[in-house]
C-alpha positions, 0 to 999 in steps of 0.5 A: 745248430742241430748235431749230426749223429754219426752212423755205427761203424760196422763190426765183427760178430764176437762169436768165434765161429761166426765173425760176421760183419755187421752194423750194430743197431744199438749201442753196445751190441756185440753179437750179429743176431739172437741165434749168435748171441745164444752162442755168446753165453748163457747171461744173453740166453733169455733175451735172445730166446725172446728174440728168436720167438719173436721172429718166429711168430712174425714169420708165421704170421706172415705166412698165415696171411699169405695163406688165407683165402678172400673168404677168409678175409671176408670172414674176418671183416664180417666179425669186425663189423659184427663186434662194431654193431654189438658194441654200437647197440649194446644199449639196445634191445633186440631189434626183432623182438624187443628182448633184453638179456634179462627177459630170457633166461636163455639169453645171456650178454653174450648171446647177441648176434649182429643180424642183417635186415637183408641177408648176406645171401640175398643182398651180399651188397649190403654185408658191411652196411651199418643201416642193415646190421642190428643187434639181435637175439640168437633166437630171433637171428638163428632160430627165427631166421632173422625174424624178419617181419618183426624186424622191418617193424622195428627197423622203421621205427629206428632209422626211417622209412625212407632208409628202409626203402633205400635198403630195400632197393636195388644195389649195384653188384660189389666184388671187393678185392683183398685189399678192400676187405682188409681196409674194411676190417681195419676201419670197423676195428679202429671204430670199435676201439673208439667206442671202447674208449668212449664207453 
């Protein structure tokens, strides 16, 4: 036998200057909003301030999200993919020069990029393709413009000639919608969390 829970009855806000009719969200709620909780008494002030701050932060987040351009969403998705790649390849040396953080004083564990074999400019269709992105030292990726010849040699060893041929082949143009970009970002953030849990 299931007992049905009664829905709370509307009540008037306890604050004399308000007296708005509201439905309590929790047991013992006597005021209609955090703003009225501030007026209701000093004992409620800390909780009310915290609630108001949370509401403001949520509103700011929503406004910022609406102001983002497609390029902003692409940058965020690429950052999520890159973080996953660096974590995925954390046990591997640089894809172009086989260096590790200890091999060069200029490199530290935080000085790793997620380097594209086929650049985003040359082949935007593969910008989020994990076979096309590997952990690469900053020197190879930025100073040596990807160090492509050495990248290819080691890429063939790592993923096989057939997959490299596929990367180098033609790919259909891909114009991601904002929703698709958001989904890619969410997917790779979830993959990163899984890797961190497994580590």
